[in-house]
N, C-alpha and C positions, 0 to 999 in steps of 0.2 A: 764456692766456699763461703760460708756466712761471714759477714764483715767483722763479727766479734772475734774471729779467729785470726785476724790480720793484725800484726804488730805495728805500732807507730814508732819508727826510729829505733827499734830493738828494745824498747822499754818493757819491763816485766811487771806483773802484778800478782797478787794472791787470788786464787779462785777455787771454787769447788768443782772438780771435774767428775763427770760421769764416765768412769773408766770401762764399765761393762754393765749389762742389764742384770738386775738382781735385787738383793736385799739392801738395806741402808749402807752397808759397808762398801757398796759399789761407789759411794761418793768419796772422793779422795781430795784432800787439801793439798794444793800443788801450785806451782808457778805457771803462768800463762802470759802470752803477749798482751800488751795493752791495746785495745781497739782504737782505731782512728775514725774520724768522722768523714764519710764520703759526702757527695752532694746531697743536700736535703736531709742530712742526719745531724744528730747531736750526741756527744759523748757526755755521760754523767759520771762524776765521782760518786760511787754508791755510798749512801749512808745506811740504808737498810733495805732488805728484800723481804718479800712475803711468800709463804708457802701456799700452794693450791693443790687440790686433789689431783689435778692433772700432772703435777710434779711427781707424785707417787707412781702414776701410770707410766710416765715417761721413764722413770728410773727402772721400773719393772720390765719395760719393753712392750707394754700392752696398750699404748696410747693410740695406735693405729696410724701414725704418721711416720714415714720412713725417716730415719735419722742416722747419721754417721757417728762413730765413736772414735776417740774420746771427744766430749763436748761439755760446755758449761750450760747447765739448765737454769730455769727460773724465768717467770713471765712478768714480774712486776717489781718495781723498786722505787725508792726515793733517793734523792741526792742533790748535788749542786752541779751546774753546768761547767764542764771542764774544757770542752772544745766544740766549736760550731762549724759545720760544713758549709760549703759553697751554696748560695741560694737560700740560706736560712735567715729569716728576720724575726724580730720580736724577742730574741733571747740574748743575754750577755753572760760572759763567763762569771761564775759565782752565783748565778740565780738559783734559788731553791726550786726544785721541780720533782714531779713523780712521773713515771712512764710505764706504758704497756709495751712489752717487747716480745718477740717471738722466741727468744732464748737468750741466755747469758747473764741473767740478773744476779746469780750467785757468785759475784766477783767484786773486786775493788773498783772496776770501771765497767761500764756497759755502753754500747752504742744503740741508739733508737732513732727511728724515723721522726723528724721534727713534728710531724702531724700527730704523733702518738705521745707527745710530751705535754704534760699539764702543769700549770702553776699550782703551788700548794695553796689550798683554800685558807682564807683568813680564819684564825682561831684554831688551826690544826698544826701541830708541830711536825718537824721534818721526819721524825721516826714514825709517827702515826700515819703519815702520808703514804708510806710504803704499802699500807693495807688497802688503799683506795682504787687503783686503776682497774684491776681485774674485776672486782666486785661491782664497781660503778658501771663499767662498760657492759658487763653481763646483765645487770639489772636494767639499764637503760634500753639495751637492745631487745631483751626478751619481754620485759614487762611494759615499758612505755611505747617502744616502737612497734615490735611485732604484736605484742599482746594488746596494745591500745588501751591500757588501763587509764581510766579517767576518774575524777572526783565523783563520789557517790556510788561507784561500783565496788565490787568485792574481789579480794585476792586471797588465794590459798598458797602458802609457801611451804613446801616440803623441806625438812631439814632446817628449820628456822633458827637453830642455834649456831649454825656454821658461819663461815666468813661471808659467803654470798647471801645466805638466809637472813642473817642479822641485818645486813644492809638493805635487803629487799623489804623486810618488815618496816624499817624506818622510812624507806622511800615511799612505800604504799601509803603510810599514814601521812607523810608530808604532803602528798598530792590530794589527800582527802578521801582515800578509799577505806573500806572496812577490811581488816586483815585477820586471817586465820593462819595458824602455823602448826605444823606437826613437829614433835620432838620426842626424845626418849625418856630420860630421867625427869624426876620432879624438879630438880634444880634447873635443867635445861628448859623445861616448860615455864618455870618462873622467870628465867632470863628472857624468854620470848615475850612474855608479858611486859617485862621491863623495857624491851625494845619498842613496845607499842602494840603488840598483837592484841586484838579484841578478845580472842579465844585461842588458848594454847591447847592442842589436842595430843594426847598420848597415843603414839602409833602402836605401842605395845598392848595397851589396855582398852583402847577405844576404836570404834569403826569411824574413820573420818567422814565417810559418806553419810552415815546416820547423824553425826554431829552437825555437818553442814546443812543437811535437810532440816533438822530441828531449829538450828540457829537462824536460818534464812526463810523459815516458813515454807519450805519446799521449793524455793526459787533457785537455789544453787549459787555457785560463785561464777564470776565473769571471767577471771583469769586464774590459771594454775601454773606456778613455777615448779617444775618437777625435776628432781635429780635421780629418780629411781628407775625410770624406764619401764621395762616389761612388767615388773611386779605390780605396778600401780596403774597401768594403762586403763584397764576396764573400769576400775573404781574411780579413776579421775574423770572418765566420761560420765559416769553416774553422778558425780558431784557437780558437774557443770550446769550452769544456767543455759537457757536458750541463747544461741549466738555466742556461746562461751569459747574461750581459746586456751589450749594447753601448749605451753612451751617446755619442751624436754631438753635439759642441758646436761644430763648425766645418765649413766646406765648402771648405777650401783645395784639395782634390782634385776639386772639381766638385759639381754639384747633382743631376744626372740619372743614375740608376742603375737596373739591374734586379736584383732579388734572387730567389734560388732559395728559394721558400717551402718546398719539399720538404726542402731541407737544413736550414732553420731548424726545421721541425716535427720532423725526426728528432732534433734536439738539444734540442727544447723551448726554443729560444732566444728572447730578447726584444730588440727594438731600440727605443731611445728617442731621439728628437731633441729637444733642449732649447735654450732660450736663457734669459738672466737678465734683461736690461734691460727686456723688455716684460712681465714678470710683474706681476700686481697687487700693491699695497702689502701686503696681508695675506700673500701668498705670500712676498714678500721678507722680511717680519718673521719669518715662521716659519723661513726659511733662516738669517737672522742669529742667531736664538735657538739654532738647532742648532749653528751655528759656535761660538758662545760656550760652549755646553755641552760639545761633543765635541772641538773642535780647539784652543780657546784654552788648555786645560791642557797640551797637548803643546808649544805655543809657550812657555808659561811655564816648562816643564820642560826646554827646550832640545832637544827631540826633533824639532822643526820650526823652521827658520829661514828668513826671507825671503832670497831670492837676488837681489842687486842687481848688475847689470852695470855701469851707468854713469849718472851724473847730468848734467843740463843745466840751465842757468838757464831759468826759465819763459818768459822772453822769446825763447828760442831753441828753441821747440817745433818749428819747421819742421826744424831740424837734427836734433832727436831723432827725428822721423818718418822722415827720410831714413836715419838710422842703423838704425832698426827695420826699414825696408824692405830694407836690405842683408842681413838674415838672419844677421848675424854675432854677435848678442848671445846671452848665456846668462842666463836669469832676467829680471828686470825692469829697465826703463829709467825713471828718475825725472826729474821736473821740479821744481826748487827755486824756491820763491816769492821775490820780491824781499826783500832784507834778511835772508835766512836763510842761514846758513853751511851748505854741503853736508857 
């Protein structure tokens, strides 16, 4: 049983429970046991939680990871340390923090492995910090670690106006890369430029392969962060530079695709498919350590900022899911815990 389902001394809290798979009404505002900190764990009193596309998939029952119901969903949050488990050092009760969790963030309290808890960067308020863990860990893992993006190279971010995309654009610019981003509406393209994209590309009206070829003089891009999957695979390969890397983190454009291995071999291209939630604890700890080392200084220096679209009360998680499904948001959507001013 996940530790967030184990009560501490019979105490109760408010939480958003996923009672069944389905539409947003499957999210129910209810009482739940307060989690307790086991060895190597920290309990946070939640200040805010952030939505991710994976939350929608989990709610629909299509995420691909077996899960029992009812359960509390949510993968990232900010808050203050409420309890410290045995063997944990470096934290005190009351410390502000944000955390990457496997589940349970849509609640008044959440338990997290201490290795997945991060200090709030200087200059970032506690509410904003809820938008950081998932995006920062995804970007570090896929763009810096697996993708190996370096200063002077180029990056293409698909879905540049989203929570991960907006962070990826800023991170790419912060390390000295040239950044391209795809987006839909004119407003979202403008926002991508505001985040630092050197060229925003309309995926509805432009061929991103042709744009990349023209903008790079036929060189192509070194790294592509892709959330589309099958629909973009062949074109992503065409847009790559020699020795380029594609990291696919989403399948919004489908799961089944054929790839021209000859085209990939001619470019010495690499394709990586990754996920974050199902990685073992040691792998997540390594990613969090990399984020703290390589990205947190850029946040403290103001070169990266969390992008917040809108906040909802935690009790209105169903409305927040409906808003996310509308596709009109730019950046992150937050859920504010009871008693916390947005």
